[in-house]
Each structure stands twice: as C-alpha cells, then as structure tokens.
C-alpha positions, 0 to 999 in steps of 0.5 A: 315423274312417278307420283307427283308432289303435294300442293296446298291451295284454296285451303285444300291439300292437292296430292299427286300433283303435276304440271301440264305444259302447253302454249298460248296462242302467242306461242309463249309457255303455259303452265297449269297445275293438276292434282287429286282434289280430295273434295271430288276424289278426281284429278282436277285442274286447280290453278294456272301458273302462268298468265297470258299477256302481250305487254312485256317482252320476256326473256327465254325461261321467264314467265309471268306468274298468276299469283292473284288471290293465291298468297301461298303460290310463289313460296311453294313453287320456289320450294319445288325449284320451279321458280328461280328468282324474280326478275321484274313486274308487269301490269295486266288488267290493272293488277301487278304480276311478278316475272320469274325465271324458271328452272326448265329441268324442274318443270320437266321433272314435274310435268306430264304432257298431253300425249302422256295423259292420253296414253295413261 
C-alpha cells in the first residue's frame, strides 16, 4: 500500500488511512483503522473494525464488525471491498452486531503490519 485511502467517520475526514492487522488473545483476527487526523495532524487510531467476542463460532474469513455508533462505517468498508456480504448477526453485551465475510486480498492491499510501521 502506497498512499492509503480516505475514510469519513465522526464528522472527520481521515486521510492516508490503513488497516492494522493483529489478533486478539483468543487468536481471532483483529482489524483497526489508522489515518491522518486533521485535528492533530498526526497518524492516529480512530476505529476498530472488528469486535472481540467468544459467543459465536465464526467461519474462516468472517468477522464481527464493531459498527456501534458508526452509521457510515459498513458502507465505506464495503466500498473499499473489505466487507463482502453479511452472513449473520450476533449479540455482544446486549447489542446486535453484524457478521461479515471479508476479502483478505483487499485487507492485505490496505494493511500495514506492525513490523512495517516500526521500520518506517
């Protein structure tokens, strides 16, 4: 990924965004969004894509999307090709969250791994 993508959230347009890939303690995929925050002019973590949960058994290439209080979140992730289709719903802490299949190639295309960030 060379220059990143733009992402609008919390009435702010984050520029040069990228996805950080890691894993939760249970080994499931954790995806977070980082980008240039115009309010502080620094790269900042501004949202988690995934939600850690142990209540639902996910298939390979499925994630629980943390869209709570983020109404523009899923449409933008779909436009980027990261989310493919909704495959279900789950309840975590009395709230409903969607389960989506993901396109791993699109995630890799927009992803920086911790080692790459340290080297930069």
